[in-house]
PyMOL commands that place a pseudoatom at each C-alpha (Angstrom):
pseudoatom trace, name=CA, resn=UNK, resi=1, chain=A, elem=C, hetatm=0, pos=[21.143, -139.243, 74.366]
pseudoatom trace, name=CA, resn=UNK, resi=2, chain=A, elem=C, hetatm=0, pos=[22.419, -136.632, 71.897]
pseudoatom trace, name=CA, resn=UNK, resi=3, chain=A, elem=C, hetatm=0, pos=[22.147, -137.150, 68.149]
pseudoatom trace, name=CA, resn=UNK, resi=4, chain=A, elem=C, hetatm=0, pos=[25.912, -137.682, 67.962]
pseudoatom trace, name=CA, resn=UNK, resi=5, chain=A, elem=C, hetatm=0, pos=[25.816, -140.291, 70.718]
pseudoatom trace, name=CA, resn=UNK, resi=6, chain=A, elem=C, hetatm=0, pos=[22.885, -142.034, 69.026]
pseudoatom trace, name=CA, resn=UNK, resi=7, chain=A, elem=C, hetatm=0, pos=[24.751, -142.176, 65.700]
pseudoatom trace, name=CA, resn=UNK, resi=8, chain=A, elem=C, hetatm=0, pos=[27.893, -143.543, 67.382]
pseudoatom trace, name=CA, resn=UNK, resi=9, chain=A, elem=C, hetatm=0, pos=[25.855, -146.126, 69.251]
pseudoatom trace, name=CA, resn=UNK, resi=10, chain=A, elem=C, hetatm=0, pos=[24.058, -147.212, 66.075]
pseudoatom trace, name=CA, resn=UNK, resi=11, chain=A, elem=C, hetatm=0, pos=[27.288, -147.327, 64.024]
pseudoatom trace, name=CA, resn=UNK, resi=12, chain=A, elem=C, hetatm=0, pos=[28.773, -149.740, 66.533]
pseudoatom trace, name=CA, resn=UNK, resi=13, chain=A, elem=C, hetatm=0, pos=[26.015, -152.260, 65.786]
pseudoatom trace, name=CA, resn=UNK, resi=14, chain=A, elem=C, hetatm=0, pos=[26.477, -152.319, 62.001]
pseudoatom trace, name=CA, resn=UNK, resi=15, chain=A, elem=C, hetatm=0, pos=[28.165, -155.400, 60.552]
pseudoatom trace, name=CA, resn=UNK, resi=16, chain=A, elem=C, hetatm=0, pos=[31.582, -155.001, 58.986]
pseudoatom trace, name=CA, resn=UNK, resi=17, chain=A, elem=C, hetatm=0, pos=[33.107, -157.346, 56.444]
pseudoatom trace, name=CA, resn=UNK, resi=18, chain=A, elem=C, hetatm=0, pos=[35.803, -159.674, 57.690]
pseudoatom trace, name=CA, resn=UNK, resi=19, chain=A, elem=C, hetatm=0, pos=[38.606, -160.781, 55.415]
pseudoatom trace, name=CA, resn=UNK, resi=20, chain=A, elem=C, hetatm=0, pos=[40.329, -164.048, 56.233]
pseudoatom trace, name=CA, resn=UNK, resi=21, chain=A, elem=C, hetatm=0, pos=[43.236, -163.276, 53.911]
pseudoatom trace, name=CA, resn=UNK, resi=22, chain=A, elem=C, hetatm=0, pos=[43.777, -159.580, 54.627]
pseudoatom trace, name=CA, resn=UNK, resi=23, chain=A, elem=C, hetatm=0, pos=[46.993, -158.413, 53.001]
pseudoatom trace, name=CA, resn=UNK, resi=24, chain=A, elem=C, hetatm=0, pos=[49.635, -156.481, 54.852]
pseudoatom trace, name=CA, resn=UNK, resi=25, chain=A, elem=C, hetatm=0, pos=[52.881, -155.097, 53.604]
pseudoatom trace, name=CA, resn=UNK, resi=26, chain=A, elem=C, hetatm=0, pos=[55.559, -153.050, 55.254]
pseudoatom trace, name=CA, resn=UNK, resi=27, chain=A, elem=C, hetatm=0, pos=[55.512, -149.664, 53.523]
pseudoatom trace, name=CA, resn=UNK, resi=28, chain=A, elem=C, hetatm=0, pos=[58.531, -147.681, 52.457]
pseudoatom trace, name=CA, resn=UNK, resi=29, chain=A, elem=C, hetatm=0, pos=[59.841, -145.176, 54.979]
pseudoatom trace, name=CA, resn=UNK, resi=30, chain=A, elem=C, hetatm=0, pos=[57.538, -142.154, 54.924]
pseudoatom trace, name=CA, resn=UNK, resi=31, chain=A, elem=C, hetatm=0, pos=[60.328, -139.893, 53.654]
pseudoatom trace, name=CA, resn=UNK, resi=32, chain=A, elem=C, hetatm=0, pos=[60.547, -142.088, 50.530]
pseudoatom trace, name=CA, resn=UNK, resi=33, chain=A, elem=C, hetatm=0, pos=[56.840, -142.812, 50.048]
pseudoatom trace, name=CA, resn=UNK, resi=34, chain=A, elem=C, hetatm=0, pos=[54.444, -141.406, 47.470]
pseudoatom trace, name=CA, resn=UNK, resi=35, chain=A, elem=C, hetatm=0, pos=[51.196, -140.549, 49.229]
pseudoatom trace, name=CA, resn=UNK, resi=36, chain=A, elem=C, hetatm=0, pos=[47.688, -140.305, 47.757]
pseudoatom trace, name=CA, resn=UNK, resi=37, chain=A, elem=C, hetatm=0, pos=[44.372, -139.219, 49.225]
pseudoatom trace, name=CA, resn=UNK, resi=38, chain=A, elem=C, hetatm=0, pos=[41.190, -141.264, 49.038]
pseudoatom trace, name=CA, resn=UNK, resi=39, chain=A, elem=C, hetatm=0, pos=[38.192, -139.274, 50.185]
pseudoatom trace, name=CA, resn=UNK, resi=40, chain=A, elem=C, hetatm=0, pos=[34.548, -140.168, 50.608]
pseudoatom trace, name=CA, resn=UNK, resi=41, chain=A, elem=C, hetatm=0, pos=[33.453, -136.531, 50.138]
pseudoatom trace, name=CA, resn=UNK, resi=42, chain=A, elem=C, hetatm=0, pos=[32.261, -137.192, 46.565]
pseudoatom trace, name=CA, resn=UNK, resi=43, chain=A, elem=C, hetatm=0, pos=[34.640, -134.533, 45.254]
pseudoatom trace, name=CA, resn=UNK, resi=44, chain=A, elem=C, hetatm=0, pos=[34.700, -133.956, 41.522]
pseudoatom trace, name=CA, resn=UNK, resi=45, chain=A, elem=C, hetatm=0, pos=[35.588, -131.292, 38.986]
pseudoatom trace, name=CA, resn=UNK, resi=46, chain=A, elem=C, hetatm=0, pos=[33.035, -129.310, 37.000]
pseudoatom trace, name=CA, resn=UNK, resi=47, chain=A, elem=C, hetatm=0, pos=[33.993, -131.396, 33.945]
pseudoatom trace, name=CA, resn=UNK, resi=48, chain=A, elem=C, hetatm=0, pos=[33.280, -134.684, 35.752]
pseudoatom trace, name=CA, resn=UNK, resi=49, chain=A, elem=C, hetatm=0, pos=[29.895, -136.293, 36.077]
pseudoatom trace, name=CA, resn=UNK, resi=50, chain=A, elem=C, hetatm=0, pos=[28.464, -135.432, 39.486]
pseudoatom trace, name=CA, resn=UNK, resi=51, chain=A, elem=C, hetatm=0, pos=[27.952, -138.291, 41.913]
pseudoatom trace, name=CA, resn=UNK, resi=52, chain=A, elem=C, hetatm=0, pos=[24.390, -139.580, 42.045]
pseudoatom trace, name=CA, resn=UNK, resi=53, chain=A, elem=C, hetatm=0, pos=[22.454, -141.362, 44.762]
pseudoatom trace, name=CA, resn=UNK, resi=54, chain=A, elem=C, hetatm=0, pos=[23.938, -144.861, 45.301]
pseudoatom trace, name=CA, resn=UNK, resi=55, chain=A, elem=C, hetatm=0, pos=[26.843, -144.030, 42.941]
pseudoatom trace, name=CA, resn=UNK, resi=56, chain=A, elem=C, hetatm=0, pos=[29.603, -146.533, 43.703]
pseudoatom trace, name=CA, resn=UNK, resi=57, chain=A, elem=C, hetatm=0, pos=[32.064, -145.255, 41.111]
pseudoatom trace, name=CA, resn=UNK, resi=58, chain=A, elem=C, hetatm=0, pos=[35.001, -142.966, 41.806]
pseudoatom trace, name=CA, resn=UNK, resi=59, chain=A, elem=C, hetatm=0, pos=[36.584, -139.869, 40.330]
pseudoatom trace, name=CA, resn=UNK, resi=60, chain=A, elem=C, hetatm=0, pos=[40.323, -139.418, 39.824]
pseudoatom trace, name=CA, resn=UNK, resi=61, chain=A, elem=C, hetatm=0, pos=[41.465, -135.966, 40.924]
pseudoatom trace, name=CA, resn=UNK, resi=62, chain=A, elem=C, hetatm=0, pos=[44.587, -134.380, 39.493]
pseudoatom trace, name=CA, resn=UNK, resi=63, chain=A, elem=C, hetatm=0, pos=[47.179, -133.283, 42.047]
pseudoatom trace, name=CA, resn=UNK, resi=64, chain=A, elem=C, hetatm=0, pos=[47.107, -129.669, 40.802]
pseudoatom trace, name=CA, resn=UNK, resi=65, chain=A, elem=C, hetatm=0, pos=[43.303, -129.323, 40.804]
pseudoatom trace, name=CA, resn=UNK, resi=66, chain=A, elem=C, hetatm=0, pos=[41.875, -127.169, 43.598]
pseudoatom trace, name=CA, resn=UNK, resi=67, chain=A, elem=C, hetatm=0, pos=[38.583, -126.051, 42.075]
pseudoatom trace, name=CA, resn=UNK, resi=68, chain=A, elem=C, hetatm=0, pos=[36.603, -129.067, 43.257]
pseudoatom trace, name=CA, resn=UNK, resi=69, chain=A, elem=C, hetatm=0, pos=[32.915, -129.517, 43.879]
pseudoatom trace, name=CA, resn=UNK, resi=70, chain=A, elem=C, hetatm=0, pos=[31.595, -131.295, 46.955]
pseudoatom trace, name=CA, resn=UNK, resi=71, chain=A, elem=C, hetatm=0, pos=[29.050, -133.910, 45.940]
pseudoatom trace, name=CA, resn=UNK, resi=72, chain=A, elem=C, hetatm=0, pos=[28.394, -135.315, 49.426]
pseudoatom trace, name=CA, resn=UNK, resi=73, chain=A, elem=C, hetatm=0, pos=[24.647, -134.890, 49.897]
pseudoatom trace, name=CA, resn=UNK, resi=74, chain=A, elem=C, hetatm=0, pos=[23.992, -136.091, 53.447]
pseudoatom trace, name=CA, resn=UNK, resi=75, chain=A, elem=C, hetatm=0, pos=[21.799, -133.620, 55.366]
pseudoatom trace, name=CA, resn=UNK, resi=76, chain=A, elem=C, hetatm=0, pos=[23.991, -134.364, 58.401]
pseudoatom trace, name=CA, resn=UNK, resi=77, chain=A, elem=C, hetatm=0, pos=[27.144, -133.019, 56.728]
pseudoatom trace, name=CA, resn=UNK, resi=78, chain=A, elem=C, hetatm=0, pos=[28.119, -129.446, 57.510]
pseudoatom trace, name=CA, resn=UNK, resi=79, chain=A, elem=C, hetatm=0, pos=[29.654, -127.948, 54.361]
pseudoatom trace, name=CA, resn=UNK, resi=80, chain=A, elem=C, hetatm=0, pos=[31.002, -124.813, 56.063]
pseudoatom trace, name=CA, resn=UNK, resi=81, chain=A, elem=C, hetatm=0, pos=[34.462, -126.271, 56.705]
pseudoatom trace, name=CA, resn=UNK, resi=82, chain=A, elem=C, hetatm=0, pos=[34.810, -127.297, 53.056]
pseudoatom trace, name=CA, resn=UNK, resi=83, chain=A, elem=C, hetatm=0, pos=[33.633, -123.861, 51.908]
pseudoatom trace, name=CA, resn=UNK, resi=84, chain=A, elem=C, hetatm=0, pos=[36.349, -122.244, 54.022]
pseudoatom trace, name=CA, resn=UNK, resi=85, chain=A, elem=C, hetatm=0, pos=[39.157, -124.704, 53.321]
pseudoatom trace, name=CA, resn=UNK, resi=86, chain=A, elem=C, hetatm=0, pos=[39.244, -127.594, 50.850]
pseudoatom trace, name=CA, resn=UNK, resi=87, chain=A, elem=C, hetatm=0, pos=[41.829, -129.284, 53.080]
pseudoatom trace, name=CA, resn=UNK, resi=88, chain=A, elem=C, hetatm=0, pos=[39.140, -130.113, 55.640]
pseudoatom trace, name=CA, resn=UNK, resi=89, chain=A, elem=C, hetatm=0, pos=[38.031, -133.026, 53.445]
pseudoatom trace, name=CA, resn=UNK, resi=90, chain=A, elem=C, hetatm=0, pos=[40.933, -133.199, 50.996]
pseudoatom trace, name=CA, resn=UNK, resi=91, chain=A, elem=C, hetatm=0, pos=[44.245, -132.294, 52.682]
pseudoatom trace, name=CA, resn=UNK, resi=92, chain=A, elem=C, hetatm=0, pos=[46.168, -131.852, 49.444]
pseudoatom trace, name=CA, resn=UNK, resi=93, chain=A, elem=C, hetatm=0, pos=[47.946, -128.652, 50.522]
pseudoatom trace, name=CA, resn=UNK, resi=94, chain=A, elem=C, hetatm=0, pos=[49.065, -130.337, 53.746]
pseudoatom trace, name=CA, resn=UNK, resi=95, chain=A, elem=C, hetatm=0, pos=[50.553, -133.194, 51.710]
pseudoatom trace, name=CA, resn=UNK, resi=96, chain=A, elem=C, hetatm=0, pos=[52.338, -130.668, 49.486]
pseudoatom trace, name=CA, resn=UNK, resi=97, chain=A, elem=C, hetatm=0, pos=[53.792, -129.058, 52.630]
pseudoatom trace, name=CA, resn=UNK, resi=98, chain=A, elem=C, hetatm=0, pos=[54.912, -132.431, 53.977]
pseudoatom trace, name=CA, resn=UNK, resi=99, chain=A, elem=C, hetatm=0, pos=[56.596, -133.239, 50.663]
pseudoatom trace, name=CA, resn=UNK, resi=100, chain=A, elem=C, hetatm=0, pos=[58.337, -129.850, 50.605]
pseudoatom trace, name=CA, resn=UNK, resi=101, chain=A, elem=C, hetatm=0, pos=[59.598, -130.439, 54.141]
pseudoatom trace, name=CA, resn=UNK, resi=102, chain=A, elem=C, hetatm=0, pos=[60.884, -133.917, 53.242]
pseudoatom trace, name=CA, resn=UNK, resi=103, chain=A, elem=C, hetatm=0, pos=[58.508, -135.661, 55.645]
pseudoatom trace, name=CA, resn=UNK, resi=104, chain=A, elem=C, hetatm=0, pos=[56.995, -137.643, 52.759]
pseudoatom trace, name=CA, resn=UNK, resi=105, chain=A, elem=C, hetatm=0, pos=[58.714, -138.557, 49.521]
pseudoatom trace, name=CA, resn=UNK, resi=106, chain=A, elem=C, hetatm=0, pos=[56.150, -137.172, 47.099]
pseudoatom trace, name=CA, resn=UNK, resi=107, chain=A, elem=C, hetatm=0, pos=[52.503, -136.375, 46.545]
pseudoatom trace, name=CA, resn=UNK, resi=108, chain=A, elem=C, hetatm=0, pos=[50.751, -138.687, 44.094]
pseudoatom trace, name=CA, resn=UNK, resi=109, chain=A, elem=C, hetatm=0, pos=[49.792, -137.302, 40.693]
pseudoatom trace, name=CA, resn=UNK, resi=110, chain=A, elem=C, hetatm=0, pos=[46.194, -138.539, 41.156]
pseudoatom trace, name=CA, resn=UNK, resi=111, chain=A, elem=C, hetatm=0, pos=[43.890, -138.873, 44.149]
pseudoatom trace, name=CA, resn=UNK, resi=112, chain=A, elem=C, hetatm=0, pos=[40.552, -140.652, 44.357]
pseudoatom trace, name=CA, resn=UNK, resi=113, chain=A, elem=C, hetatm=0, pos=[37.090, -139.657, 45.477]
pseudoatom trace, name=CA, resn=UNK, resi=114, chain=A, elem=C, hetatm=0, pos=[34.098, -141.840, 46.298]
pseudoatom trace, name=CA, resn=UNK, resi=115, chain=A, elem=C, hetatm=0, pos=[30.621, -140.946, 47.540]
pseudoatom trace, name=CA, resn=UNK, resi=116, chain=A, elem=C, hetatm=0, pos=[30.663, -141.985, 51.183]
pseudoatom trace, name=CA, resn=UNK, resi=117, chain=A, elem=C, hetatm=0, pos=[26.973, -141.763, 51.905]
pseudoatom trace, name=CA, resn=UNK, resi=118, chain=A, elem=C, hetatm=0, pos=[26.115, -145.204, 50.593]
pseudoatom trace, name=CA, resn=UNK, resi=119, chain=A, elem=C, hetatm=0, pos=[23.244, -147.519, 51.398]
pseudoatom trace, name=CA, resn=UNK, resi=120, chain=A, elem=C, hetatm=0, pos=[23.944, -150.509, 53.619]
pseudoatom trace, name=CA, resn=UNK, resi=121, chain=A, elem=C, hetatm=0, pos=[25.376, -152.711, 50.854]
pseudoatom trace, name=CA, resn=UNK, resi=122, chain=A, elem=C, hetatm=0, pos=[28.766, -151.468, 49.667]
pseudoatom trace, name=CA, resn=UNK, resi=123, chain=A, elem=C, hetatm=0, pos=[29.687, -154.704, 47.896]
pseudoatom trace, name=CA, resn=UNK, resi=124, chain=A, elem=C, hetatm=0, pos=[30.234, -152.951, 44.560]
pseudoatom trace, name=CA, resn=UNK, resi=125, chain=A, elem=C, hetatm=0, pos=[32.833, -150.656, 46.102]
pseudoatom trace, name=CA, resn=UNK, resi=126, chain=A, elem=C, hetatm=0, pos=[34.432, -153.525, 48.000]
pseudoatom trace, name=CA, resn=UNK, resi=127, chain=A, elem=C, hetatm=0, pos=[34.544, -155.882, 45.014]
pseudoatom trace, name=CA, resn=UNK, resi=128, chain=A, elem=C, hetatm=0, pos=[34.701, -153.594, 41.963]
pseudoatom trace, name=CA, resn=UNK, resi=129, chain=A, elem=C, hetatm=0, pos=[35.406, -149.860, 42.136]
pseudoatom trace, name=CA, resn=UNK, resi=130, chain=A, elem=C, hetatm=0, pos=[37.520, -149.955, 45.314]
pseudoatom trace, name=CA, resn=UNK, resi=131, chain=A, elem=C, hetatm=0, pos=[39.970, -152.518, 43.939]
pseudoatom trace, name=CA, resn=UNK, resi=132, chain=A, elem=C, hetatm=0, pos=[39.975, -150.683, 40.578]
pseudoatom trace, name=CA, resn=UNK, resi=133, chain=A, elem=C, hetatm=0, pos=[41.015, -147.426, 42.288]
pseudoatom trace, name=CA, resn=UNK, resi=134, chain=A, elem=C, hetatm=0, pos=[43.604, -149.328, 44.332]
pseudoatom trace, name=CA, resn=UNK, resi=135, chain=A, elem=C, hetatm=0, pos=[45.018, -150.925, 41.178]
pseudoatom trace, name=CA, resn=UNK, resi=136, chain=A, elem=C, hetatm=0, pos=[45.253, -147.500, 39.531]
pseudoatom trace, name=CA, resn=UNK, resi=137, chain=A, elem=C, hetatm=0, pos=[47.173, -146.178, 42.549]
pseudoatom trace, name=CA, resn=UNK, resi=138, chain=A, elem=C, hetatm=0, pos=[49.555, -149.149, 42.532]
pseudoatom trace, name=CA, resn=UNK, resi=139, chain=A, elem=C, hetatm=0, pos=[50.170, -148.602, 38.807]
pseudoatom trace, name=CA, resn=UNK, resi=140, chain=A, elem=C, hetatm=0, pos=[50.870, -144.916, 39.534]
pseudoatom trace, name=CA, resn=UNK, resi=141, chain=A, elem=C, hetatm=0, pos=[53.459, -145.797, 42.184]
pseudoatom trace, name=CA, resn=UNK, resi=142, chain=A, elem=C, hetatm=0, pos=[51.447, -144.855, 45.274]
pseudoatom trace, name=CA, resn=UNK, resi=143, chain=A, elem=C, hetatm=0, pos=[52.890, -146.342, 48.463]
pseudoatom trace, name=CA, resn=UNK, resi=144, chain=A, elem=C, hetatm=0, pos=[50.583, -144.940, 51.150]
pseudoatom trace, name=CA, resn=UNK, resi=145, chain=A, elem=C, hetatm=0, pos=[46.997, -143.710, 51.153]
pseudoatom trace, name=CA, resn=UNK, resi=146, chain=A, elem=C, hetatm=0, pos=[45.468, -141.161, 53.493]
pseudoatom trace, name=CA, resn=UNK, resi=147, chain=A, elem=C, hetatm=0, pos=[41.751, -141.866, 53.877]
pseudoatom trace, name=CA, resn=UNK, resi=148, chain=A, elem=C, hetatm=0, pos=[39.552, -138.872, 54.635]
pseudoatom trace, name=CA, resn=UNK, resi=149, chain=A, elem=C, hetatm=0, pos=[36.149, -140.301, 55.519]
pseudoatom trace, name=CA, resn=UNK, resi=150, chain=A, elem=C, hetatm=0, pos=[33.296, -137.821, 55.238]
for i in range(1, 150): cmd.bond("trace and resi %d" % i, "trace and resi %d" % (i + 1))
show_as sticks, trace
zoom trace
């Protein structure tokens, strides 16, 4: 079994939280929606605190910022794609193109970055920092989120 197959097999055995009262809403039409990115690449600016091991906080990224640092520290993550094109983990330029073409209504002013390489217990993200980032996006008028898991 290849390493990739082993990881996929193992991932399928991990427990996932179940929510009895999961919310669902019908979003605006895409052409009217404001779209934000949430990435687990641990992206941050040079002025931000870098992500640390087991860091469950998030960083807000300004729409115009392109000089971002990749804080994802997994030895299994190949950084070459990011080094060539930021959009591999943070497709901000693609969203700008979609907005210019009228496919989406607008690109959010802020986007959010978490450190994806977390230990088994992600309760703090699920209960604290995740809902805090979601509340910030709602307050900023975000209708749809694109998740880029890294």
